C-alpha positions, 0 to 999 in steps of 0.5 A, spaced: 455 179 931 454 183 925 451 190 925 446 190 918 441 195 918 443 203 920 436 202 925 441 196 930 438 190 926 445 185 930 446 177 927 451 172 932 451 165 933 444 162 937 450 159 942 453 167 944 447 170 945 441 165 945 440 163 952 442 171 955 438 174 959 441 181 959 446 183 952 450 189 951 453 191 945 460 194 945 462 198 938 469 198 936 470 206 938 466 204 945 461 206 945 456 201 948 448 199 948 443 194 950 440 190 946 433 183 946 434 178 941 428 178 937 428 171 934 434 166 935 434 159 933 439 152 936 438 149 930 441 153 925 445 156 931 443 164 929 439 169 933 437 177 930 438 181 936 436 189 937 439 196 939 435 200 944 434 207 941 440 207 935 439 210 928 444 212 923 449 206 924 453 203 920 452 197 916 454 191 913 451 189 906 449 181 905 452 178 898 448 174 894 450 166 896 449 164 890 455 169 887 461 167 890 465 162 889 471 158 892 477 161 892 474 168 893 479 173 899 476 172 905 477 177 912 474 173 918 472 177 924 471 177 930 475 176 937 478 170 938 480 167 946 477 174 948 484 178 945 481 183 943 479 184 935 482 180 930 481 180 922 484 174 919 485 172 912 484 167 907 480 164 901 473 161 900 475 153 901 469 150 899 461 151 900 455 146 901 458 143 907 456 140 912 460 141 917 465 135 917 464 128 920 464 130 927 458 135 926 451 134 926 451 133 918 444 138 918 448 145 916 450 148 911 455 152 911 462 156 907 468 154 907 475 157 909 481 157 911 482 163 914 484 163 921 478 162 927 479 160 933 474 160 940 471 167 940 470 168 933 463 165 933 458 170 931 462 175 927 463 176 920 466 172 914 467 178 909 469 179 901 474 184 899 469 189 898 467 189 905 460 184 903 457 179 908 459 172 906 456 169 911 456 168 920 463 165 923 460 159 927 463 152 927 471 150 926 473 142 925 479 141 930 481 136 935 486 141 938 481 147 939 485 151 935 485 153 928 486 148 922 484 152 917 478 148 916 472 154 919 465 154 917 460 160 916 452 160 916 451 164 909 448 170 908 441 168 905 440 164 910 441 171 915 436 174 911 430 169 911 432 171 919 432 178 917 425 178 915 422 174 920 424 177 925 422 184 922 415 181 921 414 179 929 417 171 928 420 170 935 423 163 932 425 161 926 419 158 921 423 153 916 418 150 911 416 143 911 418 138 908 415 132 911 420 127 907 428 124 909 432 121 903 439 120 902 444 123 897 444 120 892 451 117 890 456 114 884 453 107 886 446 110 886 446 114 880 449 107 876 443 104 878 438 109 876 442 110 869 445 117 871 452 119 869 454 122 875 451 123 882 446 128 884 440 129 888 436 126 893 431 119 893 427 120 897 427 115 903 420 116 906 414 121 906 409 123 910 402 124 909 401 131 910 408 132 907 407 138 901 412 133 897 407 128 898 402 133 895 405 136 889 406 130 886 413 126 889 413 118 891 419 115 896 424 113 891 422 120 886 430 123 886 429 131 887 434 134 883 433 141 884 431 147 888 429 153 884 434 151 879 440 149 884 442 143 884 442 139 891 447 133 893 443 132 899 438 132 904 441 138 908 442 142 902 436 141 900 433 143 907 437 150 906 435 151 899 427 152 902 429 155 908 432 161 904 425 160 899 422 161 905 418 169 902 416 165 897 409 162 897 411 155 893 418 152 891 420 149 883 423 142 885 425 137 879 424 130 880 427 124 877 423 118 875 423 113 871 430 116 867 425 122 866 425 129 869 419 134 871 418 140 874 413 139 880 411 147 884 411 145 891 407 149 897 413 151 903 409 152 909 410 151 916 408 143 919 401 144 921 398 143 928 393 138 925 391 134 929 390 137 935 396 135 940 392 136 946 397 137 951 395 134 957 399 133 963 398 128 969 395 130 975 398 131 983 394 124 984 397 120 978 403 114 979 407 120 974 405 128 976 407 133 971 408 128 967 405 132 961 404 128 953 401 130 947 398 127 940 404 127 935 402 131 929 407 134 924 408 139 927 411 136 934 415 132 929 419 138 927 420 141 934 422 134 937 426 132 930 423 125 930 423 120 925 416 122 920 413 114 920 412 116 928 405 116 931 403 116 938 403 119 944 411 123 946 412 126 953 413 133 952 416 134 959 419 128 964 416 132 970 421 130 977 418 122 978 418 122 971 426 123 970 427 119 975 424 113 972 428 114 966 422 117 961 426 123 957 423 129 952 422 126 947 420 118 948 413 115 944 410 111 948 407 105 945 405 101 950 404 102 958 402 095 962 400 092 956 395 097 954 397 100 947 396 108 947 393 112 941 392 119 945 394 123 951 388 122 954 389 114 954 396 114 957 393 118 962 388 114 964 392 107 965 399 112 970 391 115 974 390 108 976 396 104 976 398 102 984 403 098 984 408 097 978 408 099 971 411 098 964 411 102 959 414 100 952 416 106 948 422 109 942 427 113 943 431 115 937 431 110 932 430 105 940 426 101 943 426 102 951 422 098 957 422 101 963 419 098 970 418 102 977 
């Protein structure tokens, strides 16, 4: 972990402390303090903690991520393999990385060749002046040891987390794009009449998307966010997340060879229409099954496709789990009846007494369950 303020704000990885119920922070001089998680986010793998009853602590200053350059000397600090606090050196090997081919591809990382090993998670990646470049979070390795390809979460995103934690949020609220897209590669750039790759071509827009409200349409290309070029959906989400203390962002649109700056509202996913969360009663065929109507907030929480509509499973319940239902399944038909609302699905399942057939979408697949 890294101390970020004199009153004991600490940042670490979610996979280190996000699920902890009892946390003790041990300083290098042996002092120990109790701490609690203020804000955690599994998707970004960051957690912000607060040490109890402290004041006047030394802390690291955050380095502006836009000033970081490939080739800069770096130090990685951590506790690899539990041997004790260790410092390793290297350089910034790359920027705007997605985490490698075996990663989720949704992140935005600083790559370094400073040796990072298991136990370095949550530690600091600093420059030669002690500025915090990022938080060490993962490595790319087939053996489990460092191969000189490590990744750190940029300090700009850490700063956004700290601000929301101080504002009282217990989870990170990232701006919602309500869009899907693909990176513009060389072939697509040639089709668009561009002399080089870059940008994101929008492949889908939710009706409530702030990009759609700003004037974007499917087929448009997003070239930059607040003047910073974007080359992947992960990079666009990062740019929107670090600007989350603003009300709007300026995005450059390419359409029919013409560029135009549009102002896009930075909003959380709307929880509208009401999700109508419904728990099936004990006399239902699937007692304890929890259903909700899909809206943008539910889409974001469950990472569903933006085109998903209808009723989604929030909790399977004991019997639902046994018959094969999973959290995030989108129910389409039950016993040959289309379902559009949780109440409708609950009514059909309450009347079912013998065999039941459920048709649903799970991820990109259609499934049929008979029980």
